[in-house]
Structure formats: structure tokens, C-alpha cells
C-alpha positions in Angstrom: 50.6 161.0 -6.2 50.1 161.1 -9.9 47.7 158.5 -11.1 47.5 156.6 -14.4 44.1 155.1 -15.1 44.3 152.3 -17.6 42.5 149.4 -19.1 45.0 146.6 -19.1 45.5 144.3 -22.1 43.3 141.3 -22.2 45.1 138.2 -20.8 43.4 134.9 -20.9 43.2 133.1 -17.5 43.5 129.4 -17.8 41.7 127.1 -15.4 44.9 125.2 -15.0 45.4 123.7 -11.5 47.9 120.9 -11.0 48.2 118.5 -8.0 51.8 118.6 -6.9 52.4 116.3 -3.9 48.9 117.0 -2.6 49.1 120.8 -3.2 46.7 122.3 -5.8 48.9 124.7 -7.7 47.2 127.2 -10.1 49.0 128.5 -13.2 46.5 130.7 -15.1 49.1 132.4 -17.3 51.2 129.4 -18.4 50.6 130.3 -22.0 52.9 133.3 -21.6 55.8 130.8 -21.2 55.6 130.4 -25.0 57.4 133.5 -26.2 56.9 132.6 -29.9 53.2 132.1 -29.9 50.9 134.6 -31.6 48.9 135.0 -28.4 52.0 136.0 -26.4 53.2 138.3 -29.2 49.8 140.1 -29.2 49.9 140.5 -25.5 53.4 141.8 -25.5 52.6 144.3 -28.2 49.7 145.6 -26.1 51.9 145.8 -23.0 54.5 147.7 -25.0 51.9 150.2 -26.1 50.7 150.6 -22.5 54.2 151.3 -21.3 54.9 153.7 -24.1 51.8 155.7 -23.2 52.8 155.9 -19.5 56.4 156.6 -20.4 55.4 159.6 -22.5 54.1 161.2 -19.4 57.3 160.8 -17.4 58.5 164.4 -17.4 61.7 163.5 -15.5 62.7 160.6 -17.8 65.1 162.5 -20.1 66.6 164.5 -17.3 67.4 161.4 -15.2 68.8 159.5 -18.2 71.0 162.5 -19.1 72.3 162.9 -15.6 73.1 159.2 -15.3 75.0 159.4 -18.7 76.9 162.4 -17.3 77.8 160.6 -14.1 78.9 157.6 -16.1 81.3 159.8 -18.0 83.8 159.2 -15.2 84.6 156.1 -17.1 86.3 153.1 -15.5 89.7 151.4 -14.9 90.6 147.8 -14.2 93.3 146.0 -12.3 96.4 145.2 -14.3 97.4 141.7 -15.2 101.2 141.6 -15.5 103.4 139.4 -17.6 107.0 140.6 -17.1 107.1 144.2 -18.1 103.8 143.9 -20.1 100.6 145.0 -18.5 97.0 144.2 -19.6 94.2 146.3 -18.3 90.8 147.7 -19.2 89.7 151.4 -19.3 86.6 153.1 -20.4 87.1 156.7 -21.4 84.3 159.3 -20.8 82.4 159.0 -24.1 82.9 155.3 -24.7 80.1 152.7 -24.6 82.3 149.9 -23.3 85.7 149.5 -21.7 88.6 148.8 -24.0 91.2 146.1 -23.2 94.7 147.6 -23.6 98.3 146.3 -23.5 101.2 148.4 -22.5 104.9 147.6 -22.5 106.9 149.4 -19.8 110.2 147.8 -20.6 111.7 151.2 -21.6 110.5 152.9 -18.5 112.3 152.7 -15.1 111.5 153.6 -11.6 108.1 154.6 -10.2 106.8 155.6 -13.7 106.9 151.9 -14.7 104.1 151.2 -12.3 101.5 153.6 -13.8 98.8 152.7 -16.2 99.4 156.1 -17.9 103.2 156.1 -17.9 104.7 158.6 -20.3 106.3 156.6 -23.1 104.4 153.4 -22.4 103.4 151.8 -25.7 99.7 151.5 -25.0 97.7 149.6 -27.7 94.1 148.6 -27.8 93.7 144.9 -28.1 89.9 144.5 -27.8 87.7 147.5 -28.7 84.1 146.3 -28.7 82.7 149.2 -30.6 85.3 148.6 -33.4 84.1 145.0 -33.5 80.4 145.8 -33.3 79.3 149.5 -33.7 75.9 148.6 -32.4 77.4 148.3 -28.9 75.7 145.0 -28.3 78.8 142.8 -28.1 80.4 142.4 -24.7 83.8 141.1 -23.4 83.1 138.3 -20.9 86.6 137.4 -19.9 90.2 137.5 -21.0 93.4 135.7 -20.0 97.0 136.3 -21.4 99.3 133.3 -21.6 102.1 133.0 -19.1 104.6 134.8 -21.3 102.2 137.6 -22.4 102.4 136.7 -26.1 98.9 135.3 -26.7 95.6 136.4 -25.3 92.5 134.2 -24.9 89.3 136.2 -24.8 85.6 135.6 -24.9 82.8 137.6 -26.5 79.1 137.5 -26.4 76.5 139.3 -28.5 73.0 140.7 -27.7 73.3 139.7 -24.1 73.2 136.0 -24.6 76.4 135.4 -22.6 77.4 132.5 -24.8 81.1 133.4 -24.8 82.8 132.5 -28.1 86.5 131.9 -27.2 89.2 133.2 -29.5 93.0 133.6 -29.2 95.0 136.5 -30.7 98.6 137.4 -31.1 99.4 140.2 -28.7 102.1 141.7 -30.8 100.2 141.8 -34.1 96.5 141.7 -33.0 95.9 138.9 -35.4 93.5 136.1 -34.7 95.4 132.8 -34.3 92.6 130.5 -33.0 88.8 130.2 -32.6 86.1 130.9 -32.3 85.3 128.0 -30.0 81.6 127.9 -29.1 79.8 126.6 -26.0 82.3 128.2 -23.6 80.0 130.1 -21.3 81.4 130.5 -17.8 84.8 129.0 -18.9 88.1 130.0 -17.5 91.3 129.5 -19.4 94.4 128.0 -17.8 97.5 128.3 -20.0 100.4 125.9 -20.0 103.8 127.5 -20.3 104.9 128.3 -23.8 101.4 129.3 -25.0 100.9 126.2 -27.1 98.0 124.7 -25.1 95.4 125.6 -22.4 92.7 123.9 -20.3 89.2 125.3 -20.6 85.6 124.3 -20.0 83.1 123.6 -22.8 79.6 122.2 -23.0 78.9 119.0 -24.8 77.4 119.3 -28.3 73.6 119.9 -28.1 72.8 117.1 -30.5 74.3 114.6 -28.1 72.1 115.7 -25.1 68.5 115.1 -24.0 66.1 117.9 -25.0 66.3 120.9 -22.7 69.7 120.1 -21.4 71.9 122.0 -23.8 73.0 124.6 -21.2 74.4 121.9 -18.9 76.9 119.0 -19.3 80.2 120.8 -19.1 83.6 119.2 -19.4 87.3 120.3 -18.9 89.3 120.0 -22.1 92.9 120.4 -23.1 93.2 122.5 -26.3 96.2 122.8 -28.6 96.3 126.3 -30.0 95.6 126.3 -33.8 93.8 122.9 -33.8 90.1 122.1 -34.2 88.3 122.1 -30.8 86.5 118.9 -31.9 89.9 117.1 -31.5 90.4 118.4 -27.9 91.1 115.9 -25.2 88.4 115.6 -22.5 90.3 115.8 -19.2 87.6 115.8 -16.6 83.9 115.8 -15.9 82.3 112.6 -17.3 79.8 111.0 -15.0 79.3 114.0 -12.7 76.0 115.9 -12.1 74.9 117.6 -15.3 74.7 121.1 -13.6 78.4 120.9 -12.4 80.6 124.0 -13.0 84.3 123.5 -13.3 87.4 125.6 -12.8 91.0 125.0 -13.8 94.3 126.7 -13.0 97.9 125.9 -13.7 100.8 127.2 -11.5 103.1 129.8 -12.9 105.9 127.2 -13.3 103.5 124.9 -15.2 104.0 122.0 -12.7 100.7 121.9 -10.9 97.1 121.6 -12.3 94.2 122.3 -10.0 90.6 121.4 -11.0 87.5 122.3 -9.0 83.9 121.1 -9.4 80.7 122.4 -7.8 77.2 121.3 -8.4 75.3 124.4 -9.7 75.8 127.3 -7.4 76.3 125.2 -4.3 78.5 126.7 -1.5 80.7 123.7 -1.6 83.1 122.1 -4.1 85.4 119.3 -4.7 89.0 120.0 -5.7 91.9 117.9 -7.1 95.5 118.6 -7.9 97.9 117.0 -10.3 101.7 117.1 -10.7 102.1 117.6 -14.5 105.7 116.6 -14.3 104.6 113.2 -13.2 101.9 112.6 -15.8 100.8 113.6 -19.3 98.9 116.9 -19.2 96.2 115.2 -21.3 95.7 112.5 -18.7 96.7 114.1 -15.4 96.8 112.0 -12.3 94.4 114.0 -10.1 94.8 113.7 -6.3 92.0 114.8 -4.0 92.8 118.2 -2.3 89.3 118.7 -0.8 86.6 116.2 -1.8 83.2 115.4 -0.2 83.4 118.3 2.3 80.7 120.9 2.9 83.1 123.9 2.1 84.6 126.0 -0.6 88.3 126.8 -1.2 90.6 128.8 -3.5 93.9 127.0 -3.8 97.1 128.2 -5.5 100.7 127.3 -5.6 103.0 130.1 -4.4 106.4 130.9 -5.9 107.9 129.3 -2.8 106.4 126.0 -3.8 103.8 126.0 -0.9 100.1 125.3 -1.4 98.0 128.2 -0.2 94.3 127.6 0.4 91.8 130.3 1.2 88.8 128.4 2.6 85.7 128.5 4.7 86.2 124.9 5.9 85.7 125.0 9.6 85.8 128.8 9.2 82.6 130.4 7.8 84.3 133.8 7.7 87.4 132.4 5.9 91.0 131.5 6.8 94.2 131.1 4.8 96.1 127.9 5.1 99.4 126.6 3.8 100.4 123.0 3.0 102.6 120.8 0.9 101.1 120.3 -2.6 102.4 116.7 -2.6 100.2 116.0 0.5 97.4 118.4 -0.2 94.5 117.1 2.0 93.0 119.2 4.8 94.7 117.2 7.5 98.0 118.8 6.4 96.8 122.4 6.3 98.3 124.9 8.7 96.5 128.2 9.5 98.5 131.1 8.3 95.8 133.7 8.6 93.2 132.3 11.0 89.5 133.1 11.0 88.5 136.5 12.5 85.3 136.6 14.5 83.9 139.8 13.0 85.3 140.1 9.5 85.3 138.1 6.3 88.6 137.2 4.5 88.2 138.1 0.9 91.5 138.0 -1.0 95.3 138.2 -0.6 98.5 138.7 -2.6 102.1 137.4 -1.9 104.9 139.9 -2.1 108.2 138.0 -1.8 110.9 140.2 -3.4 111.7 141.6 0.0 114.1 140.9 3.0 110.9 140.0 4.9 108.2 138.7 2.5 104.6 139.7 3.3 101.0 139.0 2.5 98.6 141.8 1.5 95.2 140.7 2.9 91.8 142.2 2.2 88.9 141.7 4.6 85.3 142.9 4.7 83.9 144.0 8.1 80.1 144.5 7.9 80.4 145.0 4.1 83.2 147.6 4.4 86.7 146.8 3.2 90.0 146.7 5.2 93.5 145.9 3.8 96.4 144.9 6.0 100.0 143.7 5.7 100.9 140.3 7.3 104.2 138.5 7.7 104.3 135.7 5.0 106.0 133.2 7.3 104.1 133.6 10.5 100.9 135.3 9.3 101.3 138.0 12.0 99.6 141.3 11.2 102.2 144.0 10.7 100.2 147.1 9.7 97.0 148.3 8.1 96.8 150.3 4.9 94.9 153.5 4.8 92.1 153.6 2.2 90.5 156.7 0.8 87.3 156.3 2.6 84.7 153.8 3.9 84.3 151.7 0.8 85.2 148.5 -1.1 88.6 147.2 -2.1 88.6 144.9 -5.1 90.7 141.8 -5.7 94.4 142.2 -5.2 96.8 141.7 -8.1 100.5 141.0 -8.0 103.3 140.2 -10.5 103.1 136.4 -11.2 106.9 136.2 -11.3 107.3 137.9 -7.9 107.8 141.4 -6.7 107.2 143.9 -4.0 104.1 145.6 -5.4 100.4 144.9 -5.2 97.4 146.6 -7.0 93.8 146.7 -5.8 90.7 148.6 -6.8 88.8 151.0 -4.5 85.4 152.7 -4.7 82.7 154.0 -2.4 79.3 155.6 -2.9 80.8 159.0 -3.8 84.2 157.9 -5.2 84.6 156.7 -8.8 86.7 153.6 -9.2 90.5 153.9 -8.8 93.3 151.4 -8.8 95.7 151.8 -5.9 99.3 150.5 -5.8 101.0 149.4 -2.6 104.8 149.3 -2.6 105.9 147.0 0.2 109.5 148.2 -0.1 108.5 151.7 1.0 105.2 151.2 2.6 103.6 153.7 0.3 100.0 153.5 -1.1 99.6 155.6 -4.2 97.1 155.9 -7.0 98.1 153.8 -10.0 95.1 154.8 -12.2 92.0 157.0 -11.8 88.8 156.8 -13.7 89.6 159.0 -16.7 86.6 161.3 -16.7 86.1 164.5 -14.5 82.5 164.8 -13.3 81.1 167.0 -10.6 79.3 164.5 -8.3 76.4 165.7 -6.1 76.7 166.4 -2.4 75.6 163.2 -0.6 76.3 161.5 2.7 76.3 157.8 3.5 75.7 156.3 6.9 75.5 152.7 8.1 72.6 151.9 10.5 71.6 148.7 12.2 68.1 147.3 12.8 66.5 144.1 14.0 64.8 141.6 11.8 61.7 139.6 12.8 63.7 137.0 14.7 65.9 139.5 16.4 68.9 139.2 14.1 70.9 142.4 13.7 71.0 143.6 10.1 72.9 146.5 8.6 71.9 149.0 6.0 73.6 152.0 4.3 71.4 155.1 3.8 72.6 157.6 1.2 71.0 161.1 1.5 71.5 164.6 0.3 74.2 166.4 2.4 73.5 169.7 4.0 75.9 172.6 4.4 77.2 171.2 7.7 78.2 167.9 6.1 75.3 166.0 7.7 72.3 164.5 6.1 69.8 167.1 5.0 66.5 165.6 6.2 63.9 168.2 6.7 61.0 165.8 6.3 60.2 162.3 5.0 61.5 161.8 1.5 60.9 159.6 -1.5 63.1 156.6 -0.8 64.4 153.6 -2.8 65.2 150.5 -0.8 67.5 148.1 -2.6 68.4 144.6 -1.8 69.6 141.2 -3.1 70.0 138.6 -0.4 71.3 135.5 -2.1 74.1 133.4 -3.7 76.7 134.6 -1.3 76.8 138.0 -3.0 77.5 141.1 -0.8 76.1 144.6 -1.1 79.2 146.6 -0.7 79.8 150.4 -1.2 80.5 151.4 -4.8 80.1 154.4 -7.2 76.6 154.3 -8.7 75.3 156.8 -11.2 71.8 155.7 -10.4 72.1 156.3 -6.7 73.8 159.7 -7.2 71.2 160.9 -9.7 68.4 159.9 -7.4 69.8 161.5 -4.3 70.7 164.6 -6.2 67.1 164.9 -7.2 66.1 164.9 -3.5 65.5 161.3 -2.8 67.0 158.8 -0.3 68.6 155.5 -1.4 69.0 152.6 1.1 71.0 149.4 0.5 70.2 146.6 3.0 72.8 143.8 3.7 70.3 141.0 3.9 70.9 137.4 4.9 71.7 135.2 1.9 74.7 137.4 1.0 78.2 137.1 2.3 78.5 140.3 4.3 79.0 138.3 7.5 80.4 135.1 6.0 79.1 131.8 4.9 76.7 131.3 7.8 75.0 134.6 6.9 74.6 133.2 3.3 73.1 129.9 4.5 70.8 131.7 6.9 69.0 133.0 3.7 68.8 129.9 1.5 66.7 126.8 1.0 64.2 126.5 3.9 65.5 129.7 5.4 64.7 131.9 2.5 62.0 133.7 4.4 64.7 135.3 6.6 65.8 137.3 3.6 62.3 138.7 3.0 61.8 139.4 6.8 65.1 141.3 6.8 63.9 143.4 3.9 60.5 144.1 5.5 62.3 145.1 8.7 64.5 147.5 6.7 61.4 149.2 5.3 59.9 149.4 8.7 63.1 151.0 10.1 63.2 153.6 7.4 59.5 154.5 8.2 59.9 154.4 12.0 63.0 156.7 11.9 61.2 159.3 9.7 63.3 158.8 6.6 60.3 158.0 4.5 56.7 156.8 4.7 54.8 153.9 2.9 53.4 156.5 0.5 57.0 157.5 -0.5 58.8 154.2 -0.3 59.8 152.1 -3.3 61.7 148.8 -3.5 64.1 147.8 -6.2 65.9 144.6 -7.1 67.1 142.5 -10.0 67.5 138.8 -10.7 67.4 137.1 -7.2 66.7 140.7 -6.0 63.7 140.6 -8.3 62.4 137.6 -6.4 63.0 139.7 -3.3 60.9 142.5 -4.6 58.2 140.1 -5.7 58.0 138.6 -2.2 58.0 142.1 -0.7 55.0 143.4 -2.7 53.0 140.2 -2.2 53.8 139.7 1.5 53.7 143.3 2.6 52.0 145.4 -0.1 51.0 148.1 2.4 54.6 149.0 3.1 55.4 150.3 -0.4 54.1 152.7 -3.0 56.2 151.4 -5.9 58.5 148.7 -7.0 61.1 148.1 -9.8 61.2 144.3 -10.4 64.1 143.6 -12.9 64.9 140.3 -14.6 63.1 138.6 -11.8 62.5 135.0 -10.6 58.8 134.9 -9.6 57.3 131.5 -10.5 59.4 129.4 -8.0 57.4 126.2 -8.8 58.7 126.1 -12.5 61.8 128.2 -12.3 64.1 125.3 -12.7 62.6 124.3 -16.1 64.1 127.3 -17.9 67.6 128.4 -19.0 70.0 127.4 -16.3 67.4 127.2 -13.4 68.5 123.8 -12.2 71.9 125.2 -11.2 70.1 127.1 -8.5 68.4 124.1 -6.8 71.1 124.3 -4.2 70.1 127.8 -3.3 66.3 127.5 -3.5 65.4 123.9 -3.6 63.5 121.9 -6.2 59.8 121.4 -6.8 60.5 117.7 -7.6 60.9 117.2 -3.8 57.7 117.3 -1.7 59.5 118.9 1.2 61.3 121.5 -0.9 58.1 122.3 -2.9 56.6 123.4 0.4 59.4 125.8 0.9 59.0 127.3 -2.6 55.2 127.5 -2.4 55.6 129.3 1.0 56.9 132.4 -0.8 56.7 132.0 -4.6 55.4 135.5 -5.5 53.4 134.4 -8.6 51.5 132.0 -6.4 50.8 134.6 -3.7 49.0 137.2 -5.8 45.5 137.7 -4.2 42.6 139.2 -6.1 41.3 142.5 -4.7 44.6 143.4 -3.0 45.8 147.0 -3.2 49.2 146.4 -4.7 51.9 149.1 -5.2 52.8 150.5 -8.6 55.1 148.0 -10.3 57.4 148.3 -13.2 58.8 144.9 -14.5 61.9 145.3 -16.6 62.8 142.2 -18.6 65.2 141.4 -21.4 64.5 139.2 -24.4 68.0 137.7 -24.6 68.2 136.9 -20.9 69.7 133.4 -20.8 69.9 133.3 -17.0 66.3 134.3 -15.9 63.7 133.9 -18.6 61.5 137.0 -19.1 58.4 134.7 -18.7 58.6 135.3 -15.0 57.9 139.0 -15.5 55.3 138.3 -18.1 53.3 136.0 -15.9 53.5 138.1 -12.7 52.6 141.3 -14.6 49.5 139.6 -16.0 48.6 138.3 -12.6 49.0 141.6 -10.8 47.1 143.5 -13.5 44.2 141.1 -13.0 44.3 141.2 -9.2 45.2 144.7 -8.0 42.5 147.0 -6.6 44.8 150.0 -5.9 44.4 151.8 -9.2 48.2 152.1 -9.3 49.9 151.0 -12.6 51.3 147.6 -13.2 53.6 147.9 -16.2 56.0 145.9 -18.3 59.2 147.3 -20.0 60.5 144.5 -22.3 63.8 145.3 -24.0 65.2 143.4 -26.9 68.8 142.4 -27.9 70.1 142.7 -24.3 70.5 140.1 -21.6 71.0 139.7 -17.9 74.5 141.2 -17.6 76.7 143.8 -19.2 75.3 146.4 -21.5 76.5 149.6 -23.3 76.5 152.9 -21.3 73.7 154.5 -23.4 71.4 151.5 -22.8 72.2 151.5 -19.1 71.3 155.2 -18.9 68.1 154.8 -20.8 67.0 152.0 -18.5 67.9 154.0 -15.4 66.1 157.1 -16.7 62.9 155.1 -17.2 63.1 153.4 -13.8 64.1 156.5 -11.8 61.4 158.6 -13.4 58.8 155.9 -12.7 59.8 155.8 -9.0 59.9 159.6 -8.8 56.3 159.8 -10.2 54.9 157.0 -8.1 56.5 158.2 -4.8 55.8 161.9 -5.3 59.5 162.9 -5.4 58.8 166.4 -6.6 56.1 166.8 -3.9 58.6 166.2 -1.1 
């Protein structure tokens, strides 16, 4: 392997040890939490110089970045949102930095052509073009919602990665701004009332009315009249509830029913209420409990037939779809329409009712692979399955809100760029509604799903993507440089999807493995809960077992194995390299959580107490100290090469985690392998422009290639 001998920047080690419920907890690099201090600035400048010196020697960096850019030229397409004959959708063309939001009127088009995103004669217009708004490419579209008539569009923009979501409203016909911006709307949905004169939304309370450090909490549901000052908006719901509560609001298509949900932080449970807006003032709705005080989640909606449909994990960890009377909405009145399946997870559905026999289109996930089927709307009986292009992922299912016989859903897999498929229930035909607009030659790869046992005997699945030989099978002449990727948290599944990073790596001769760890939702809510709170170690054990399986089966060796993860996946990587450093030669630790004793003190950390636990509880502190990577760095340990990638405008996970862990590992490691920090400004935790994504990928892939000896394979 190539080596990089270096003298790391000086980093003061504080003799800071706190007694927390009888545990002596050291924090030698707490000073790095102050990003504005001269001492931190000096250290960051030195780390930037160190990274620049290393980066200059990465011969593959430009080639990887260029190949990722080329593979991203396929572009992207989004599901349509229909309002009568008007469709709203996003598309990113080959050389665009961001997707553009378009509107197209198909009123003049008849027949099958009216269902296509590229219908000849459709009057397509760009509504939100981010580069036209901000040529720097650092503004992102967080969300959008047309009103029920398709005349107005509410949309939310953020700048520089801060995800602060300024809410505006524009006139669809003219493109003119008619309302906003309204600030403090991060993570807010928009629920329009009929007529486009008002909507419900979620906004944080003014910072100057809140205790210090709590400006990112304290949300409320408001009713806003379009064109009026948001400061005069009526507070509808939220007072007196936990400060970390997130809210959702929706209004039925006919405007009669309001549904409000509330969940404490990211808890896998929520309370839900429903109000009949014909029986009370929309500003003071009479909210009736739909599901309150139960350890479950649900997604309720009112169908065009007037029934209440509830997709829930209540008494069904893998999901079931129920129907009820909205006037008597409690769980006692729910009737199973699609019962729980023992081996698959119910994900989404659409109602197609403009047919002699109305149907449901139902999407399930079986071991992280999607299935779509047709069911009878009245009985729930399965009628048929829909053939998908491959073994991959089907996105959410869209329908016409006023009814119809068509449904649209996205599809992708590890070798297929995203497409939008259309199902016509009148004919039974599945067709392509929109393809990714770019034509790119993708490399020859093969993906296979394998199973292995974790430390406690639990069966875990993993997808292994490898170069494909002439016979169509994996070309595996010898152990290869391998990247093992995982996440394992927050009910998020690792499902197949087109990835320029994966394809560029495998094309270069590497192997890429994606493990479906506990903590995700690949096997339902029980799978999620098996990897949270006091059971978090299960996630790390699953990851270690994945590495051991790849080594035992000859895919790779410890000298050629790298781990990669971001956010909660960065915590996973931190645990991997501190618990089992001998298993890996390199690690990419991106936007990570690493100091689990103090994580909840920064940005929105307290919203994750329900996933990790809180250090303010003596019992839960023991859970956190049991694995907190920053607190498990041991002097004299031969750690793998590590590249921390952090983002200065990250308002979810503060970059201080990466700073402190980087300093700790640089002090402790005895391996001679590099511990490096790549700190990037004016970007955040989420979306970014294509060129910035390609640059980051080029750096990371080249780092792993060098540290695992990819070219020596």
C-alpha cells in the first residue's frame, strides 16, 4: 500500500474529565467545539494544508471525479403531481447542476400521449430553475406543493446547505411571486385548503421568544392566508407539547377533513387527530383523536369514496392497510383491507377508482427489493403482480387526486438510471412514462444478494456489486479492493438504486457491498427497533459480520477492505474502526456523529434521543458510553486510514464531531496510516450541485483506491 508519512498539526489535549453519574468521561478536544475560536481556526487551516498535500498525490482523483460526472449525466426524473390536466414534475437534464421543476398542460392532448412527461405539444414551462435563481449552484429546492386547483405553488428554498427552507408562493400561470418568503419553515409541509386562499403549515417560534440554544425546536401548526403577513397567522396546534415535536398536516381533496400528526423527535410513534372542517372553523378545528398514546405510526388519508384509509404498523410491524369511517376514526373501528404479510414490508399504495372494478396498487419491499401488485379495492384480495424492469426499488405511487385509472411510480436499480413507470388499470399495461434524459454507457457490473449471520445468529442480507465477466457472472479472479457501506438507523432502508459512485468504483476494478443492517426498515419496524437505544450494538455487530463474510468468502481481505458511511452511517464507521480496527484498511467517515455523550447539545440532536438515548439519564448514558467512538479511541492502536468529510453549514450533524475524532485518532494511532480531514464550506448535510457531488466522490474514491491498493489488485 502507498504510505503517507506526516507530522500532524499540533492539537492541545485538555486534562478535562467530568464525572457523569459516576463515570469519568474525558473530553480532551472540547475546545474544537468552538468553531469561531482562533485556536480552532488555526487547527483547521493546518488540517486543510495537510489534506491538500495528500490530495495532490491522488493520481486517480480527477479520473474518478470525471467518471462520476459522466455517469451523473443520465440526469433524473421525478413523479408527476397532477392537478386536472396539469402536471408538475422535476427533471435534471444531462449538464444541469440541479433538477428543474416544470409544469405542463396536457389539456390539448388526448389519448395515451396525454400521460407522457414529454408529450409532443405539451406546454412545458420551468417554474423553479435553481441555477437561474442562484448561478453558484448552492441554492436547493427542499419541497413544493401545488394548491388543489393547480393555480398556485408553495415551494421552499435553502441556501448554502443550511436547510432553513424559506417558504414562498408563486402564480403558476405567470411565475410571479404572490407570497413570502416566510422563514423558520424547516421540515414544514403545506396543506392547501380548496380555492388556494389559505394553507396549513409548520413554523418554529421566533428565536427571541425561546431559551438560549432552542431556536431549532418549538414548532407549531399555523393557518396562513395567502398574501398576508405570517406574523398574523393563527396558531392551530402544538402549544404545550414537547419542544422537539415534529408536525404534519394534510387536507382531503374535497377540503372537508384536516389531519394533524405529532411525533416527538424521530420517534417511531406518533399521535394523530382528525377534524371535520365543515363542522368547525378552519382556524379553530375541533380535533378528534384518530390514534393517540399508542406505540405506533400511521399514514391516514381520506379516499374519494369518503372512507378513511390508514397505513399503519399498529399491531403489524411490517405494515397493514386499514379502512374506517372518518367520523369514528379510532383504531377500534379499523378493518384490515391489506393485512400484514409475514415476509414483506408494506410501503405505499394508490387508489384507482375510475373502473368497473376499482383497485389498489400496492408497493411492498421484500428483503429490500420492491414488488408492486394490484388488489381489489373493496375486498383487498390480490389480483395480479406488476412486472418490474429488474430487481430494484419502486418509489412512491402517484395518482390523480380527482380519480382515475392510472398510477405512476419510480423505478431504479444498481445498473438502471431512474425511470417513471405508468400503470393503466384499464388495460393492465405497464409503460415508461419518463426516462432519465441522458444517454450514458454504464459499466458491466453484476449485483447479487447474499445472507450471513451476525454475532447473535440473526440473518442479515447484503448486496455485493462486482465487475461482470463475459459470461454475465461476477469476475472475481482474486480478492479485490472492496468498499462496505452501511447505515443502520432511523428506519431507513438500504435499497437498490442507480449510483454513479458505485459504478465508477466497480468499473475501476473494485467491489462495493451494501449491508441491510438492523436499525433500518428492510424487515419492518421490529428490525428498526432491534438496532436502536440499548440495542444499538446489534447494528455494529451486523456490520462487523458483513466484513467478516466478505473476507471469509474471498471477496476481499482486511488489507483491501474499506468502510464508508455518512451521518448515522458515520457513527457506524466510527464504531467499526474503534471496535474492530484490524478488519479494515481504510474508512470514509462523512458528516458523522461520534461524540455520543454530547451529541444532543448541538443543532437538532435532541430530536434523536428516541433513537439513541440521552446522556441526562444514568441508564442511557451507559448505553452511549458503551459504543461512543470518540470515547473508545485508545492510544497506541493501529487504526486504519481515515478520511473525515465534514460540511461547515451542516445544520443536522455539527462538524465538531469530525474535528474532535480526527484530532483524537491523529494522536492515538500507531499504524502510520493517514488520518485526514476534508472540511468543505457553503454546503450542508443534504442536497448539493452535481459538480460538488462529483468532486467529493472523486476525492473519496481516490483515497480508498490508494489506501486499499486498488491498482495493485
